[in-house]
C-alpha angles and dihedrals in degrees: 000000000000127000111218135180122259129200113303089227090061110099117237094012119176088247094058093041093048090053091050095045092046088059095039097107091052096042094055105048093168090067123076114252113263157252088119139203108246089244090062107032116133124232121266121229115296113285096021123103134183119251109245111226098165108256091020129055110193129192115230115254121202114237094026137100125222114222134167123221109223128192107239094213100046102025089227120142106244106180147355120244127199105191128191137165094273098045143292147279119221118200127195131161129207139193111260137176117273096245100017136110102232093168092061089051098048098039094077089048093054090048091050092050090049092054091048087056091053095258136120125238121186132180121244131166121246140161095298098038128263115017130183117234109202135194122185129177112231135184111238128220092258090053096258120124122236141174119258108205124197138163118209120206122191121198120188116217142167101313090327140084123208118209116200119187120194109205129195120345099010089055095055120109111266094016120150101260098174096094095046095042088052090054092050090049093061097051118114124202125211108203101175127216103263124103116262133176113259109264095023112138114249110239120262126203129214112237124210110276098022118131119235117227111195116218 
């Protein structure tokens, strides 16, 4: 599902709406910065609706393509991907305790897993607190080795935690993060009322027109 530009003369175009929604958190200082619980999410500009993916509701972003990562064995949707020319943003949500800090608990586990795979993870401060900047050496299809960069952001919510991973260009030191941070700030999470084990992924649904990515 790709989000393309329309004529600038057309009222309420996605281009205009995306620009407005990307600046939404800054334009409305009286509101807390997102991501939001679905019960508290603000409206997007007129004519723009979030894409309902079950546990995640995502605002369309011009110049990106929406993909869903699907587990080949189970067929379950595992993550949402917004991809662009410079890199990608992966989004996943997990069940969390009502008054806990799940991100502080899982962050050392992610860093340890990265180390076991031969990578390096270092903590840095960002818009939502402590982030993990990760670097992993990978073998490319042509046999050469290269560095895979990512930056993992955790946001604690109302019985949920959103994990946002910037991949490629947006994760590089000194990269312009404003666009991608603005996308994260518009995300809404639907936790549901049922009991779930802490850390269990919240279910995602495949909308019509989305592209499956096996992996």
